[in-house]
C-alpha positions in Angstrom: 28.4 -28.5 -18.0 30.1 -31.9 -18.6 28.9 -31.7 -22.2 29.9 -28.1 -22.9 33.0 -27.3 -24.9 35.1 -24.5 -23.4 37.7 -22.7 -25.5 40.4 -20.5 -23.9 41.7 -17.8 -26.3 45.0 -17.0 -24.7 47.4 -19.4 -22.9 49.0 -17.2 -20.2 49.1 -17.5 -16.4 45.4 -16.6 -15.9 44.3 -19.1 -18.5 46.4 -21.8 -16.9 45.2 -21.0 -13.4 41.6 -21.4 -14.6 42.3 -24.6 -16.6 44.1 -26.1 -13.6 41.2 -25.3 -11.3 38.6 -26.7 -13.7 40.6 -29.9 -14.2 41.3 -30.3 -10.5 37.6 -29.9 -9.7 36.7 -32.9 -11.9 33.5 -31.2 -13.1 34.5 -30.8 -16.7 36.5 -33.5 -18.7 39.8 -32.4 -20.1 38.7 -33.4 -23.5 36.0 -30.7 -23.4 38.6 -27.9 -23.0 40.5 -26.2 -25.8 43.3 -23.7 -25.5 44.8 -21.6 -28.3 47.0 -18.6 -28.8 48.3 -16.5 -31.7 51.7 -18.1 -32.2 53.4 -19.7 -29.1 53.1 -23.4 -30.1 55.5 -24.6 -27.4 53.3 -23.0 -24.7 50.2 -24.8 -26.1 52.1 -28.1 -26.2 53.1 -27.7 -22.6 49.5 -27.0 -21.4 48.2 -30.0 -23.5 50.7 -32.4 -22.0 50.3 -31.1 -18.4 46.5 -31.0 -18.3 45.4 -33.4 -21.0 43.4 -30.7 -22.8 43.2 -30.0 -26.5 45.6 -27.4 -27.9 44.9 -26.0 -31.3 46.1 -23.2 -33.6 43.4 -20.5 -33.9 42.8 -21.4 -37.6 41.8 -24.9 -36.5 39.3 -24.0 -33.8 35.9 -25.7 -34.3 34.1 -22.4 -33.8 30.6 -23.8 -34.3 31.0 -26.6 -31.7 32.3 -24.4 -28.9 29.7 -23.3 -26.2 31.8 -20.8 -24.2 34.8 -18.8 -25.4 37.0 -17.4 -22.7 39.0 -14.3 -23.7 42.2 -14.7 -21.7 44.8 -12.8 -23.7 46.4 -9.5 -22.8 43.7 -6.7 -22.7 45.4 -4.9 -25.7 44.6 -8.0 -27.7 40.9 -7.9 -27.0 39.8 -5.8 -29.9 41.6 -8.1 -32.4 40.2 -11.2 -30.8 36.6 -9.8 -30.9 37.1 -8.9 -34.6 38.2 -12.4 -35.3 35.2 -14.0 -33.6 32.5 -11.7 -34.9 31.6 -13.5 -38.1 32.2 -17.0 -36.7 29.6 -17.0 -33.9 26.0 -18.0 -33.3 23.9 -15.8 -31.0 23.5 -18.6 -28.5 27.3 -18.9 -27.9 28.8 -17.1 -25.0 31.9 -14.9 -24.9 33.4 -14.6 -21.4 36.1 -12.0 -20.8 38.5 -12.3 -17.9 40.4 -9.2 -19.0 40.8 -6.2 -16.7 38.9 -3.1 -18.1 37.0 -4.9 -20.9 33.4 -4.1 -20.3 30.3 -6.0 -21.5 29.4 -2.9 -23.5 32.8 -3.0 -25.3 32.3 -6.6 -26.2 28.7 -6.1 -27.4 29.7 -3.1 -29.5 32.4 -5.1 -31.3 30.3 -8.3 -31.8 27.1 -8.9 -33.7 23.9 -7.6 -32.4 22.4 -9.9 -29.8 25.6 -11.7 -29.0 25.7 -13.1 -25.4 28.7 -11.8 -23.3 29.8 -12.1 -19.7 32.5 -10.2 -17.9 34.3 -12.1 -15.2 37.2 -11.4 -12.9 38.8 -14.4 -11.2 42.2 -14.3 -9.5 45.2 -16.6 -9.7 44.0 -18.6 -6.7 41.8 -20.3 -9.3 44.6 -22.8 -9.6 43.8 -24.2 -6.1 40.0 -23.6 -6.4 40.1 -20.7 -3.9 39.4 -17.8 -6.3 37.1 -14.9 -5.4 35.4 -14.5 -8.8 32.9 -11.8 -10.0 30.4 -12.2 -12.8 28.6 -9.3 -14.7 26.4 -10.3 -17.6 25.6 -8.4 -20.8 22.1 -7.3 -21.8 21.5 -10.2 -24.1 22.8 -13.0 -22.0 20.2 -15.6 -21.0 19.7 -16.8 -17.4 20.7 -20.3 -18.6 24.0 -19.2 -20.0 24.7 -17.1 -16.9 24.1 -20.2 -14.8 26.5 -22.2 -17.0 29.2 -19.5 -16.6 28.6 -19.5 -12.9 28.9 -23.2 -12.7 32.2 -23.1 -14.7 33.6 -20.4 -12.5 32.4 -22.3 -9.4 35.1 -24.9 -10.2 37.6 -22.2 -9.3 36.2 -21.0 -5.9 33.5 -18.7 -4.7 31.5 -16.7 -7.3 29.9 -13.3 -6.8 27.2 -11.8 -9.1 27.7 -8.0 -9.3 26.7 -5.0 -11.4 28.9 -4.0 -14.3 29.8 -0.7 -12.6 31.2 -2.5 -9.6 33.6 -4.6 -11.6 36.5 -2.1 -11.5 36.5 -1.9 -7.8 36.2 -5.7 -7.6 39.3 -5.9 -9.8 41.1 -3.7 -7.3 39.9 -5.8 -4.4 40.1 -9.4 -5.6 41.6 -9.5 -9.0 44.8 -7.7 -7.8 44.2 -8.6 -4.2 46.5 -11.7 -4.0 49.5 -9.6 -4.9 48.9 -7.3 -1.9 48.9 -10.3 0.4 52.0 -11.7 -1.2 53.7 -8.3 -0.8 52.7 -8.3 2.9 54.0 -11.8 3.3 57.3 -10.9 1.7 57.9 -8.2 4.3 56.7 -10.3 7.2 59.1 -13.0 6.0 61.9 -10.5 5.8 61.2 -9.3 9.4 61.4 -12.9 10.6 64.6 -13.8 8.7 66.4 -10.6 9.7 65.8 -11.7 13.3 67.4 -15.1 12.8 64.5 -17.4 11.9 64.7 -20.0 9.1 63.1 -18.7 5.9 61.0 -21.8 5.2 59.6 -21.8 8.7 58.8 -18.1 8.6 57.0 -18.6 5.3 54.9 -21.3 6.8 54.2 -19.4 9.9 53.1 -16.3 8.0 50.9 -18.3 5.6 49.2 -20.2 8.4 48.6 -16.9 10.2 46.9 -15.3 7.2 44.9 -18.5 6.5 43.7 -18.6 10.1 42.7 -14.9 10.0 40.8 -15.5 6.8 38.9 -18.4 8.3 38.0 -16.4 11.3 36.3 -13.9 9.0 34.6 -16.5 6.9 33.3 -18.6 9.8 32.3 -15.9 12.2 29.7 -13.1 12.0 32.1 -10.5 13.5 33.5 -7.7 11.4 37.3 -7.3 10.9 37.2 -4.3 13.2 35.7 -6.3 16.0 38.1 -9.2 15.5 41.1 -6.8 15.5 39.9 -5.2 18.7 39.4 -8.7 20.3 43.1 -9.6 19.8 44.5 -6.2 20.8 45.3 -5.8 24.5 46.1 -2.3 25.7 49.8 -1.7 25.7 50.4 -5.2 24.4 52.5 -6.5 21.5 49.6 -6.3 19.0 48.8 -2.8 20.0 52.4 -1.8 19.5 52.5 -3.4 16.0 49.2 -1.7 15.0 50.6 1.6 16.2 53.5 1.2 13.9 51.2 0.5 11.0 49.2 3.7 11.7 52.4 5.7 12.1 53.6 4.6 8.6 50.2 4.9 7.1 49.7 1.2 6.5 45.9 1.5 6.3 46.0 4.3 3.8 48.5 2.4 1.7 46.0 -0.5 1.4 43.2 1.8 0.4 45.3 3.5 -2.2 46.5 0.1 -3.6 42.8 -1.0 -4.2 41.8 2.4 -5.5 44.8 2.7 -7.9 44.1 -0.8 -9.3 40.4 0.0 -9.8 41.3 3.3 -11.5 43.7 1.5 -13.8 41.0 -1.0 -14.8 38.8 2.0 -15.7 41.7 3.6 -17.7 42.2 0.4 -19.7 38.6 0.4 -20.6 38.8 4.0 -21.9 42.0 3.3 -23.8 40.2 0.5 -25.7 37.1 2.5 -26.5 36.9 3.2 -30.1 39.6 0.8 -31.1 37.1 -1.0 -33.3 34.2 0.8 -35.0 31.0 -1.3 -34.8 29.6 -2.2 -38.1 
């Protein structure tokens, strides 16, 4: 991968999270990374200065030299981006979409026949190389290019190869997942500060508690259910807290959050269907 040239089309928070993670990993030189967007030159300059990468206007992209194009704009801009790429690509170049709801089929229909595409879903923990990232490949993508994309995304955290039809639920679980935990932490922090604790201390306590619980899952063979039961004494403090979660439908709220995010991913895909008519 050190000799591959990667171009990010879009310069928002997801693109920056991925760029930051890749640079931090040290596996791909900054000089091999290009970022571009439609019009925000100051944003490109900021990313170039901060990460030492190449920032170029779209008109100046060396299309034929790029190995992997990463679509990182807003989903509504996907159709236009694909239209702009269609006549500039070789069949061996790979288009990678990190956009919610943009299927491999949608990309294939709006690019030339045989074009290699991969749909991925990282999350913003890419910035610290702790993302949970999914990969789903298109029907024309070679094993070698899938391996290259996996290696690229491996710079950002753990990578999971899944079927295309599982991508929407993965989006609900891991793509949107960090926001659910931040929301939980907000409210745990509020409970601590309203009871007189220092806000910075509470934040660190909550973060360490979640980190410890996550490590217990990763490093043990026990299920979350078993681990929960192991730390819940009858009539104890944990049992009382869990009873409150059940009373206020905390478990159902979590399920609904994941389900709604997954459904929205499906809706975005349907909204984009037919935006471009394949030639």
